[in-house]
Steps between C-alpha positions, in 0.01 A plus 500: 500500500648167607307204631627299796502143369597348831247280679283673761652529847448216744280653771373175649642587844419795724748784449657447846549131429655581163763726657572252779548228238735731308721517811555123460433388858610144416858635489487630859650173616833647384471749789324277750748210503824697569329685785356186660831313473704790636262570787510130589879504494552810714228411749673167554839660565425837662437509876348849486231391253407199713437744785295738284254287306258788437764706321608194299153409373388861449815586309488190283145590390604858425798377300270276297265789425778745415687257273184387319419867436844550342468184291148594387623845401787346307266251330274782382788717378669207326177400326469856368861500380460163324183623329663826394802319359284253307591194705137429594293464185166350396683201350661391826362206692496503878661764713338825607251623239336775703611780269492293182137403558420852626372379833680800652642819356868583464462826693296330771742211551806725487345739753410210726855369481668825597230566761567165669872576487447827689279324756763232559772762554282687751401173667864399548624843615208528742582162651869586542404829663258338745758243606805729475612413855563141391751609235836667525632720219670211322181292501306796361751540217500127430120473491469809281770388258352153462148638447623743234705228328213252493245756381735629228566150367127417502393814313791514258455136407341643183487875569773735374783564533612148597235279330661195658265245345570619146875452539509141631537624860151411617608175666784669686263778608238258635750282687662809653181686590307208649806329643768695689343847473151417626611237752763725657249787506265279700784391729607859567143614571438210739836495680657843440807365322625292207490126553786348301369143529191605303708515181520120490122480489467763228644251251209251487240774550644717223536213253151375577355845433689524172333175389174697471664760277681240293175313431343829391791588272513151347135536403564845350812413298340575162324818617817632662708429191249682281510798735880507493536398864784283626435267793685193620220292344532665158876441509461132593191401302217289638676163537802641682269716711317187613831341602587812700157495665551138607846583631368791706221291655749225584754745645237654730444161665874434523576836662209472743590149612865599541389790720278263698801278566786746539345849520752782486731321742307636799129499419360176359125444475439133432126559468560638152473142378127578500551644150521141373119485510500728194698258281189364320408856400853559372488185288164608356648838406803348330324214321154635415489879538830629358429367151417675175139385530447628857753781533224764498425442868850397610575827680180490707546131582861569600377781727270253678794264548712791622244587767461142625877444506556828684232434760641150555846647547381766746287257700789254504735761641270652761291206619627164375864555602429569870253210505764261364764634738270456798355157420761319291 
């Protein structure tokens, strides 16, 4: 008979709260920001949406719910995969410790993940069916393809057979899923067709979202190496990873300000300069947070910055730009 020498499970929170925490709600900004920015962009350029505000607002809320369900499902599944592969251990500092500290069970979290995935699929198909008259066959195919692509990338970030994170493809996966895939999905749902100008805006949004992942991976360099996992951070090492993090933060401001000035040659939203109010937060991240002493919370702090930057960008596009154009 063997004795479990692990510490007793952490049951300080109610069971519902423990499972909600295991879904990592602080990461939901990765879904929220691309949707808010895209909805701001298309509502500012589409005449049909301006004439149908109820559909616009109702659909944006449903997109937020559906995408957060997918991300939550992926978070749960990926946590289970990391635990099973030995990436998450008792020795690690920071990160998600729900399974390590036995706040939730593997079976429970895995079941919750796949359950949320099924709900999100039904939620999306039901919405497309209700509003089928707004979409032609091409729009249906486009929306379906983008939803499948985004969901597949999210789940197979750690799940087999792709296991993107474990093969240094996590950054590419995040930039792709939360950049062009999600933003074009939102554009198609709202307008019924691809919006090519959106691709310009996927660059800063995708890079900004990857900053959250990169901060997480920089913190977990030693754990990932011990588990035999290859990420961009493990390849670069901590010091080079910090340089890359700084470069990504800087590039997000550069791209956004260039879009504010020049747009895509047709659509320019000068109000995006509002993102400059987040510069003090960016400096704090680079100077004080992304250090070996404070790296434990760097991913969560980057997520807060991501949300504030994204909201500033969306508000700048939808509200500040027309105000400037009208009064200045």
